N, C-alpha and C positions, 0 to 999 in steps of 0.2 A: 670438630673445631680444631684448627691447627694452632697450638699455643705459640708458635714462632711468630704469629702475626701480632702478638702483644709485645710491646717494647718495655712495659713496666711489669715486673714480676709480681707486684702487689695485687691482691684481689681488686677487681674493678666493679663498682656498683652500677648496674645499668640504670638508665633514665626511666623512672617510674616503674621499675620492676623490682622483684625481690632480690636481695643481695647475692643469693647463690647463683643467679643466672648470669651468664657471660654478656658483657657489653655488646660485643659484635654479633652475638647470636640472637639478639632481639631487635625488633623494629623500633624506630623512634616514634613515640606516641605524639603526634602533632594534631592540633585542633583544626584540621582542614575542613573547609566547607564541603557539604555533600555534593556529589556529582549532579544529582537531579535538580538542585537549586541553582546551578551555574551553567553558563554558556561556554566558558573557557576553563580548561584545566590550568593553563599557564599563559601568562601574557608577559612578553618582554618589551621593555621600553628602551630605545636607544637609536643609534645611527647605523645605517647600512650603506656601504659604498660600493662602487664598481671597482673591481680589482683587475689590474693589467699586469701580466707576467711574461717575461721572455720564455720561449719554449725550453723545456728541459732545465738544465742548470746554467742557461745563458746569462750574460750580463746585460743589464738594462742599457748601458752606454752603447753597446754594439748590436742591439736588437733590431731586426728588420721586420719583425712581426710580434704581436703581443696577444696572448690568450686572454679572453674576457671571462671573468667570473664575478661573483659578488661576495661580500663579507663584511662583518661588523660584529663585535663581541656579543652584544645582546641578541642580535639577529641570528647569529650562528647557533646559539643555545636554543632559541625557539624553533629553528629549522630542524635541529637534531631531535628535539622533543616530538615534533610533528612526524618525523621519520619513524618514531616508535609508536605512533598511533594516538598520541595525546591531542586533545583539542587545543592547539597552540595558536596564539595570536601575536601580532607584532604591532606596536604603536610607535609612530615616528612622524616625520614631516619630509615631504619631497616636492620638488617642482614638477609640474605636469608636463613632462616631455619624454621622448623615447628612452633616454638613459634611465629615468626612473622606472619606465616600463620593464627594463631588463630585470630590475630588482623585484618588482611586483609579480611579474610572470614567473620568476624563479620561486618566489614564496608560494604562489598559488599552486604550482605544480606539485608541491609537497603537501598540500592541503592546509596551509597556514591561512588564518583569517587576517586580512590586511584592511579591514573596513575602518580601522582606527589609525590608518596612516593618512595624515592630513595632506591634501594636495593643494598647492598654490600656483597661480600663473607664473610661468617662467619669464624672466625679464629679457630673454633672447641673447644675453651676453654672458651671464654668469657673474655679473658685477654685484647684483643684489642677492641672488639666490642660485643654487646649483646643486647637482649631485656630487657628493664628495668622491674623490678618486684616491686609490692608493696603488702603488707599484711594488711588486714583490719579486725579489730574487730568491731562488731556492739554493741554499748552501749545499756544499759537498766537500768531503775531505777536510782540509784545514781551513776552508773558507766557510764562514757562517752565512746564514741567510740575511736578508736586508729588506726592510719595509720603508718606503718613501711615501709620505702622505701629502696629498694635495686636496685638503678638505676645507680650506678657508671659505667663508661666506656660504657654506652649505645650508640648505633649508633646515636640516636636522639640528645644526648648531644654533639656529635662531628660533627653535621651537619654544613656544610659550605655554603657560598653563591652560590658556583658553582654547588652544588648538584641538583639544579633545575634551569631551564632556565626561569627566572622570566620575561624577555621580552616577551617570547612566551606566558607565562601564562596570563599576563595582557594586552599585546598589541594585540596578535593574537587570543588567545582563548577568553579572556574577562572575567572579574569577577566584580560583582556588589558590593560585600562587602568582605573585608579581615578581619578575626577575629583572634586575638592572645592575648597574655597577659603576665603578670608578671612571670608566671612559666617558660615559654620557654625563656623569655628574660634574666633570671638570671641563667639558667642552666650552661652556660659557656660563655667565650668570643666569641667562634665561633657561638653559637646560637644567641648571641646578634648581631653579624655582619650579620648573615643570616636574622634576622628580620629587621635590618636596610636596607638591600638590598631589601627585599620584600616590605617593606613599601614605600621606595623611588620609586620602580617600580610601585606600586599600585597607588600612588598619581600622578605620571606622566601620567598614563593611565586614570585618572578620577575615580578610584575605591575608594569608601569610606572605612575608617579604623575604626574598632571597637576594643577596648582594655579593657580587664578585669584585674584589678590590681592583684587579686588572690595571695596575699602575703602568703608565706610559710616559717616559721621560720627555717625549716630544710635546706633551700636552700641558704638563705642570711640573713644578719643582717637587721633590719629595715632601718638603714641608707643607706646600700648598695642598698637594693631593691628600696628605694625611689629615689636614685640618677638615677638608670637605668630606673625606671618607668617614671620619669619626662621627660626623653629624648623622650619616645614614646608617652606619653600623649600629648605633644606639637604638635605631628603630627597626632593625632587621631581626628575623628569626633564624635564618641560615646565612652563614658567612663562608665564602669560598676564597681561597687565595693561596699564596706560597709562603714558606717561612720568611723569605725576604720581605714580602708584602706585609706580613704580620709584624715584623720587627719595625718597619717604617711606620705602621699604624700606631704602635705603642710609643715610638719615638724615645724620649728620655726615660720612659717607664719600662722599656724593654729589658728582659733579663740579660744577664751576662752574655757577651758574644759567643762564648763557648757552650752555652746552653743548647739543648737539643729541641727538636720540634715539639715534643710532648710538653716541655716547660713553656714554650712559646704559646701553645694552645691554652694551657692553664692560665697564663698571664692575660691572654686576650679574654678568656672567660671571666676572669675576675674584674677586668676593666669594663666589660660589657655584659652585665649579668642577665640581660634579657635574651641573649642568644641561646637558642635551643640546640644548635649543632654548628661545629666548625669543621671544615674539610678543605683539602687541597692536594696538590701534587708536588713532588720533588723530582728534579731532573738533573742528571749528570751528563754533560755534553763531552763526549770523547772526540768526535769529529762532527762536521756539519750534517752528515747523514748517518751518525751512529750515536745513540743516546741510551742511557738507562732511565727508566720511568717508574716511579712508585707513587703511592698516595696514602692518605691518612684521614681518619675522622676522630673527633674527640669533643669533649666538653668538660671543663674543670680538670680533675685528675684522671678522668677516664679517657683512654686513648688507645687506638688500634691502627694497625697498618694492613693494607691489602697486598695483593700479589705484586711482585716486582718484575718488570720486563727489562731484562738485561740485553745489551747490544741490540737494541731495537733499531731496525733499518728504517731510515727516514726518507720517504718520498717528498713529504711536505708537512712541516710541523705547524703551520699557521692554522689557528682555529681549534687546535686539539684541546686546549684548556676549556674552551667554551663547550665542547662536546662532553668533557668530563663533568661540567656543571649540569648539562642535560641528563647525563646518566645518573648523577646523584639525585636530581629532582625526580627522575623516573622511579628510582627506588623508594623515595619518600612518599610519592603519590601512590605507589603500588602497595605500600606497607611491608616492603621486604625487610628482612633483618639487615642491620647495618653492615655486617661483613659482606653479605651478598650484594648489597647496594654499592659498596665501595669497589668490590671486584668487578661488578658490571660497569661502573663508571670508568674504571681503569682500562677494561677491555675495549670499551667504546673509544676512548682516547687513543689507545694503541692501534686499533684498526684504522682510524682516520689518519694516522701518520702514514699510512700506506697508499693514500690516494692524493691526487692533485686537488687544490682548491681548499677553501675554508670550511665547507659544509659537508655534512654526512652523506655517504652513499650506502649506508648499511641498515639492515633490518634487525629487529630485536632478536630473532632466533640465531643469527650469525654472531651477534655480540655475546649472547648468553652461552653459546657453544665455546667461544674462546675463554670466557670467564670460568667455565667449568673445566678447562684444561685441554680443549681440542688442539690438535697439532696443525701445522701448515701443510699437511699432506693434501694432494689434489683430490677433490671429491668427484666421483664418477657415477 
């Protein structure tokens, strides 16, 4: 155990373990449903969009061609979990047309279950329903990246609680972890109601709930997002976010602006005592294609940091936080010690920074090798 990973020199009492054992060296004891009684290890609920990007670091305004990909916060996490071999499912709503098929085909290719994506007839114009689009520019040097959303009237944003039989999903099929977050929750009042129904059904069935704050200024004001997020954080077991997101969640109850991440985690734990784990990433942006990336886990006064990636070369940063979530949930589902879980999640995020697109192109063995300290030397 590397003591430099602990930012608090005081002894840390592990969750449910004897005091002499180190917080990061022990797995988090979670009341997960057993594999044999469930069909899905992880189900993500949210919106997935078709992504359109100029090649390389081109600008949208001058693009003569656009690369097609797919992405969405919750979808990216489920896809990344599927790449690790978990029985991952995605629940959403799409119009029945070829743009939706781009998303469904992409999901199926990774082994994701999309049987709970509700399909509705397309109106032919996109006036009543459509697949959401977003346009992404990849930053470089002094120019940061940019995401421009075109998701109004999307089928996913109009999803209602009755679009999926949640009793069937959680009681009869069985799910070990439900993952969603602050993007889907604030899309509309109907998506908020859908998530409320899904979370209630999940908790009734003994399914654990993971929630990623994932604040987007284009979707809601910080005050509105915090109001909605607090409702779902109170019902969650695992909370994922950034220090900035935690501070917005706490709002007026946040610690002094000079306080560190450990103090923020302790404050969030106190405000939401049902949480079993809080985790997140911290990023320092030097240039559009050069960042420092680190991460943390904690609950109450117990807090630890993982490996830091300095001067990380960025090919595409979009979706990397979602992959961190998947890596974290991978460790929790696997029963890994928290330190190994955090290092795996950070390695997963770091690797996905090196490829184009929102979603994972990596296998578990590659990720674990980096987490264990493998270099970037060519493998022959």
